Structures are given as structure tokens and as C-alpha cells.
ROPA-195271 format. One record per residue (C-alpha): x, z, y; residue in one letter. Coordinates in steps of 0.02 Angstrom, whole numbers, plus 50000, padded with zeros to 5 digits. Layout:
XZYa...
***
This chain:
496434899850422m495984884050339h496314877950166h497294862950232h498634874050304s499124880750142s500504867650112s501174871750289r501254889150251v502244885550096e503524877350204q503524890050349s502964904950264s501964911650412r500884920750282a499344911050349e499004926250460v499024918350626h498914900850568s499624888150706r498294875350656s496954887650692e497574889650881m496904871850907h495614870550774s493864865850818s493014877650713r491284882250755s491144899350826m489514908150790h488654919650903h486824927750900s485694933251027s485074945250919n486674955550902m486334973950864h487414986650939d486915001850833n488135006750691i487075000650557d487864984650563h489654990350562h489754991150377h489164973550332a490284967350193p491714954850240v491394939550152t492734927950236t493644922850064g494544939750032q495284941949862a494264950249741p495084966349732h494774980849854h495954980750014y495984998750064n495535003950232g494774988850302h492994991450319n492004987450464e492135005550560d492555013250722d494485014650728d494875028850842r496445026450919i496775038551067i496865054850955e498135048950832r499555060350889e499995065550707h500535052250601y500835052750413g500845034150384g499745026350251e500435039150127h499645055050208h497985051050133q497415066550029q497075063449847y495215064849822t494875081049732k494035078949560q492665088049495q493285100749368s492125106849229y493245122249209l492265138149160h491475144549314s491465161449263g493255164349260r494125172549389k495105156349451l493925143549484s494225126749564n493375132749721q494755145849759q496005131549761y495035121749879h496115113250006g497625119949951t498325108749815g499075123849736m498435141649693p499205154049818p500575164349743r499745180449765e498225173649654q499155171549498a498115170449348p497515187349286h498085190049111v496985202649011p497905218848973n497575215848788h498625200048792l500405207448791n501735196448865q503125202948755q502035199348602n501815181448652l503605180548692d504145186548521a502955177848421n502935160448494y504345156248620m505575154548482a504525140648382e505465127048474d506835128148356q505885116648237h505405102048360n507175095148394g507115100048571g505905086448627g504315095548657s504015111748758t503705129348690s502195138748733p502945149748871s502065163148965v502695158449148t501535160649301r500855141749278y501135139849088s499865130548980l499565146348892l499105156249053q497875141349096f497105142148917a496775160848942m495785156949105q494895139949066h494865134848885f493355137148800r492945155648738n492055149448568d493795142048504q494475160648498i493955169048341s492875185048355d493965198248275s493125213148351r492565218948176s494375222348133h494715234948267g495485234148434r497325232048383e496835218448265s495775210048394s497125208648514e498465202048384r497215189448342s496775184348505s498555182748554n498835170548401r497325161048437s497645156948610y499595152348574a498915141048428e497775132548546l499075125548669v500295120048510k500465104848434w499225100848295q499165086348175g497305085548147l495755081648253p495025095148354i493215099148322r492725102448503m493395099448677p494765111248741l493775113248905l491965116148944r491275098848967l489565091848978p488745089448802n488805070548825d490735069948851l491235080548706a491155065648583p492275055648694l493445069648709a493665070148537l493875051648528e495265053648650c496215065648545f496045055748395e496785040848495c498325051548538i498575057248360l498545039148301c499625032948449y500925046948413c501015043448227g500245059148168d498755052248072i498505034947997p497745022448106m496125013348055d496364995148018p495294988948162e496405000848283l498034997048371t499235004948474e498644996848634v496875000448588k497255017448569c498015018648752v496575007748805y495255019548749t495965033648832v496235025048999l494615017548998m493635034448961h494745042649094c494385029749223h492405030649196k492335049549178y493315059649309l492925076049204a493785070049060l495525067849150r495915087149145d495295088148961e496515073648916v498015080249015y497725097448921c497785088448757q499435079548796l500235094548853m499655103748700k500345089548596q501985090348680t502135108248658t503045116248502a502795099248415n503275100748234r502565083248180s503385075348025p503225060148117c504985058148216p504295048248366d502795059348382s503535070248530t504265055548624q502605045348608r501575059848668g502755060548822w502615041148850r500755043148842l500795057448969l501835046649089s500495031249069i499125043049114l499885050549259a500335034149343a498335029949325y497505046449355f497675063549446g496985080449403c495945094449476s496725106249589d496525119749463a497555111149338l498945103949445r500245117749456p500055120749271y500325101649245l501755102149372l502525116749282e502485108349113h503375092349182l504575099649276t505315111849149s505415097249022a506145085749157a507485098549214s508165102649042d509335089148997r509535096648822r507855089648781r507695071948714s506125070548822c506805075648987h506945056949064g505145053348994t504525069449090a505485065449248a504575048349258v502845057449222c503295069449373l503685054749484t502055046549431n500975061049456l501565064349624r501315046349674k499715046849608t499345061949717a499925053549862r499075036149837c497555040149736g498015032549564g497685015349497r495995008749546k495734994049413n496054996349220v497614988049170p497804971749075s498124971248892v499794964448932e500254978849049e499644991648913v500664983148773t502264983448876a502115001148932v501645007248763s503174997548688a504285005548813g504494992948931r504065001849095s504434987449226a503994969649246r504944956249356r503804951449502q504144937749622i503944940049813y504164927149932r504984928050102l504644917150257p505524900650231g505114899250043g506574910749975a506034921949840e506604939349778r506224947949614v505784966249621v505534976549457n503844982049478t503194997449380r501405002549350c501495015849485s502325003549619t501445002849771v501524991149916v502625003450022a503975003949881d504104984749878v504234984950067i505604997350075a506634988849935e506454971450023l506884979350189c508474987550112a508834969350070l508714964750259l509894981050292g508324991050378i508515007150314e507565017450444s505845021750369e505035020050546t505755001750568e505144996750389q503295000550454q503574984750550e503424974450398f501904970250276s501544961850123l500224949350116y499264942249969c498904923449987i497534918049877v497204899449856q495574894749943g495404909550053d495134906450229a495924921650292f497034935250220t497364953350256m499074963450222p498874973850073l498774993050111a500265003250092a499655013049955d498934999249854e499614998549677y500394980849651i499824979549481l498024982549526d498074967249641v498964955749518t497854960449373t496194956349458e496994939449514l497614934549358l496144939149270k495044928649382s496234913249369g496574911749547q498184905449604p499064917549731f500794923449784y501424938549880l502284936550041i503394948850135f503534945750328c503604955350493r502004959150575s502434970450714v503874967850835w504114985950917h505934986250892f507124974550974p508084962150875l509704969650781k511294965250863r512624978950832d513104980350703p512884962650653a511194960250564p511304953650388t511024936050354p509384937950251l508754947850402y509174933450529v508464920850405e506774930850384v506534932350565l507154914650607f505904907250486n504454917050550q504734913150733v505284894150725a503514887550678p502674897150824d504074891250952y503924872250885l502084874950914e502174878351086g501434896051078l502944905951156l503084893551300l502274898351466e501744883851573l501424887951766p500064880351859g501054865551909n501484861651726g503334862351767v504294877051681p505614884851774p507444877451768p508204892451655d506654888651534v507064871251520v508864873951484r508404887051352d507314873451261m508714860751275a509944873851195r508704878151065i508414860051016a510254857750977a510354875550890l508814869550772l509764853450743h511314862950688r510244875950592a509634861550474a511564859350426d511664842950521l513314839250607s512884823150707h512464822850891v510534823150887p509644807250936a508034804251038m507014801150870k507654818650818e507344828550969i505614825550994k505264836150834f506504849950899l505624852751063l503934864051080p502404852151064k501884856151263p503684851351315a503464832851269l501944832351389g502814837951543i502824822051652r504204827451770e505444827251627i505574810151538r506254808451361p507834800851421a508164817351513q507854827851360w509044818051266v510394820851407g509974839551423l510054841851227v511614832251192q512554840651344s512224857851245a512684850651084w514724852651087p514584871151112q513494871650954i514134858850850a515584869050758n514504885050725l513754888650562s511874888050526p511794906350507g512624907950673q511424895950754v509994904150684k510514920350755a510724913250931q509064904950924f508204922950911l509384929351037n508954915851161v507184917451126l507104936451122s507074936051317a505544924751332w503984936651375p502944929951222l504384932551088f503794943250952g501924940350976s500534938850848s499314925650921f497474923750869f496074910450926a494654920751004v493054918251098k492644928751243r491304930251378i492434929051523w491454932951677a490754950751619e490394956751790e489524941351848g487624938351851p486904932051679h486124915351682v484504910451579d485424900951448d486474915451393g488254921051434p489704907751434m490954910151286w492744904251322r494114899351209d495634911451224l497164915251139i497404934551101l499244939751090a499864956151028l501674962051058n502554976951104r501944975551279r500064977251232g498554966151220v498664949751314l497264936351339f498204919751365l497564903151438d497224892151286p498304876851367n499644885251481t499844901151389h499954910851557e499374928851550t497534930151618m497354948751569q498524962851500h498134980251433w499604990851381p499314999451213f499275016951308m497525009551383e496755004851221v495635017851173i494835012251010s494304995050930t492684993350825r492274978250706k490314972050734v489464959050632r487904950050693s486394945550597e487004927750583d488654933450505g489744931450649a491024944550660l491604953650822f492814965350896l492474978251026d493944984951117m493775000051224k495064999751363v495405009751521g495825028951554n495015044351549l494095041951727m493585023051698q493275013651536q492574997251480r492184987851325v492894970051299i491994959851154r492884944751064v492234934950929q493484931150798t493484931550602e495144940150612q494444955550695a495074966750555h496944961050570e496874961550759i496224979850740s497494985750613r499064977550710l498324986250882v498345002350775r500134999350703q500834996350876y500115011950946i500755021750791t502505014350820m502455019750992a502045036250961q503405038950823i504715031950955s504045044151086q504195058950959r505885053750904d506435052951081k505805070651120r506685077050949d508355070051013v508105077651184v507695094951111n
***
């Protein structure tokens, strides 16, 4: 997509994904005789003006399609397991939990016999009387912090009392463990967990920042609340091993909090909610952290239960989506630490309309799509997957949709930092499901789809012209009726005149010699009386209904080059590349003649086996599509700078078809 088309996108909001101007551009297409077919070139970086942040899942790789029977959407991506520096000699190590995410129930942490649960309950469970009900008491449930401390905290933090006899040693050890997991108002002298020596000073610095942020110790003159939060986040961002340590520190500071500072407990929970929005924890700690958050969130008597519920939501989102990728802006940290959890982010719709969605630090693209789909009356999660959120960056030639699990503020923070003008636009990218008719769709649904389809229609992309150049009579009648509908859609009530009608017809229609301008005027004006009294909303719905019967309705169009006569003999001067239009719709992959838009080749998605992006030595990007069946297969290579988007849409259509088939089977069963 070219820079000069951005103004048109402002008006039609086609998201610059399949720019109409591109279809007829004379952009030079590179090809190289030095093409390497080996896998080494499949990972070359994409340099086609993408935004500076990382778009998940769009690297040049081999996208296997045929074996995707199980579907979890973008959200089934497993949370990457972090390295745990928990004591390897303990009975419960991180390895025991590998691949489960939770320790098996039968493998409950072993409590040493000398640590009597009743003693702990009697001595320490009642201490929550002093903390105003905001913090958690050090309980001894299966996954309590106390149990975790017994298994994983440093041994050298427990004073050696063996010299005082066995009974004295038991009481002392009981008290030491329970004290370790309770709030303290002074800095710790060593990390809670076994960390590499070089991380110990950073762990102590994090704890001191927690104390300062919570108001438990005076803040240094050069330190601010925001700097405290920023320091903790920066250290955890850089060193994965610190994340468990900081989680344990915050669990400790929100347990039996007896601080003289009245806000200490609430601020501790707030800091915990911030951390949970950015980082996950190890498999070993996860059940204990979830227990700590769940017990507080489920007890409405505690003043912190609301913040604890936010922590729980953030942590689950982080486990599903992987956590924030970029360090937050100072403005974001300032807002969150002040208790302002959401910011008003503007999202554009096709046609230029805007909607504001409250965007939190843990909001991902899928959340925004779901909220905007709800405004359109689309409640089915499967149907919502037809919509995408695109980030349009000024100066970028091409754009890609944001991944469903990408954090909105990761995207916007990077772009704001770089000073690049951008906007986020929501539109339909896949047209698997038919138009909504019964019950009647919402006005916004009609408006969004109308504004997406109208530019492609007027460009002529939906119009198929047969070999003789004259469309069938029913198509001519449709075009005349649509011209009248478009006139009324602009809220005009007078009879359309010739000077207006030429802008209401598809561009190729004006070149049909057999239909003279005066004939078009007569056809459009004869259709006008049935339309004149309809509202703009009604005519837009009719526009979509008429076009939905056209074969190319609901297509995404891409300008590509392809060697057409692949089976023919190769001539000495190299293969002949031909300009074509590649169309994707619910019927499959279609290659169209660039002038008549007749279908030259067609493969249903069930015959598309895989796609692969390949970049040549001179930088040209190609898409290889393997098509056929188990008995006979062939690879089709096309040259296009939008190989990533084509591959993504093919994958999305196949996924939608698989989900629909599964849903039908479920209904039958």
C-alpha cells in the first residue's frame, strides 16, 4: 500500500489492507534468478515498513494447515515456562510440575513432621485481627505461602536452634517460617528464594521499593512512587528469575499487614495487580499465588477483595497471553499507581466513525474486538473471529492485523515513544458467515460492512465481465439499482442526474461500449422511485443484500505476480511473470484476470495444504501455496509483499470452516 493512499483510507477506512489503488499500481515487482529454496531464507526479517513493535506470529515460516483439527484460537498459546531458582534439593521442584501448570493434588507439599499444623494455626492464624481485614493471614492450606516457604525459601533464613533441644527447635522453626511469610516494616537482609549471587542486590532493591511505595519506610528525596514501580518492573522485565522473588515479597507484604501506614495493605495489593498484568510466575509458585489471590478475592469482608480480584484476572490473562512485552510508559505507571486502571483509547471503524473503549494495562486485542463486536450485535465468539484490529502507521507501505493476544498498550506505548502518527482500526477481515438478516442487524453492523464493501464495489473489484465485455442483464439491473441505493445512502432525495450517476457505477461499467451513458441514466432513474422514500440505513442494508448474491462479494483482493504457464517449456530468458488478482473468500483461493475479474483458477480451502513465505536474495517476498490432495500435490508460487496477510487469512478461513464443521457435528450429536 502506498503512502499516497492514506487520505483515501481516512475516508473509506479500508484499513489499507487491500488497497484499491494497489490493484492498478505500476509498482515494480522484484524477482531473482538466485532464489534459494532452502529453509535458511524463510526467516529473513520483514522490512516492509512495519511498525516498530513486534507483531506476534508473523515470522516467515512454514504454516501447516492441513493438520489443524484442534483449535484454540490465538489464546491457546501456552505461557512460556520461566526458569525457577527454587531450591533444587527440595522434594517439590519445578521439574515435577513440568507441563501441568499445577502440581498434582496427590503431590501436596510435604510438611516436616516437626512443623505441627495445629501449633501454626493457634499461634499465627488469629493475627489478622490487627490488620483491619485487608491483608491475608498466614494460613496452612495445601497451597498457602507458608507451605511454599517451607519448601522453597532459603534455609539460612531459619535460625539454627538445635542446641536448645528438639522441642525448642520445633517451636523456633515454626515461628521462623511463619514470621518469614508475614509483613515486615524493615528491609530484608537476603532474598527470600535461592537466587544467583548477582541478583541478590536487585531482589533487596525491589523489596525496598515495595516498602517505599507502600509507605512503610520514608522515601529518599530522589525517589518517587512511579520510580519505585518502574524499578520493580524493569528488574522483573530483564531478569526472569526475579519474578518469583518479587511475587513472594508482595505476598508476604499483603499477609498479616500490621503497618502503621493505613494505606500499606491496599498499596501492596495494587502493586501486586500491576505485576500480575505484566509478568507470570513459575509453575512451582503458580498454585500458591492463585490460592493467595483467590482467598482474598472471594472474601468480601476484606477491603482488598476488589483489588485481589483484579490481580486474579490479570494473572490469568498473563498466563494465557504471555504478559506485556514492552516496559510501560511513565504515564501509564503514574496512572496505575494512582489507581486509574483504564485509559480511554479511540478505535476507528470503516467510514471514519470512532468508538472509545476503556483500555486497561492488561487489555489485549481480542478484548477490544469482543467489545466492538458486541456493539455490532455479534455475540458468537466464533463469528467475532471474522474481525480484526489493524494498526495503521503513517508512512508504512503495508500493515498487518494485530495478534489477538497482543497487548494494546504495548503497541501504543512504542508508537507514542517513537512519535509516529498512527490509529487503530477495526474491520471485518474474513467473510465466512452470511450477512445477518433475521433478526434484523444493528444499524452499526450495516454501517460498518457498507463502508467496507462500497469502495471495492466502486473500484470494480466485485464486477466480473465475461469475454465479450457485456455483463448479463441481471447484473446490469443490479448495478442500476445499486447506483440509486448509493445516491440515497448519501442522504440525497433528488433524482440522480448523469453527472452524479457516473460516480455511482463501478469504474469498469463506464467502459462498456454496448451501454451508453444515456441508457445508464434511464436505468438508474427507473429504479429510483422504489428507493426514494427509504432511509439511508435501509438502503445500505439493501446494498449489502443485493451484492451478497454476487460471486466475489466478501472477497479480499491482492495484486500478485505469478508464473502462469508452469507446466510449459522454460525459455532461455527465464519464466514469464503475469499480473493477476488473488481473491480470498469463503469459496477458497481464486486467481482472477486483472481486467475482467473472471476466475482463471480456483482451489477450495480443503485443497490448500500449507503456505510458506520465502524471501529471495534481492529482498522480494514470495508465497508458496501447496495445493491438491493426498494423491497429487503441486506448489504455486506468487510474488507479493502481502504474503503474510494472505497466509494469515487462508489460515483464518480454514479455521472458521473447521469450527463450523465441528459445531454442526455437535448439533447432530
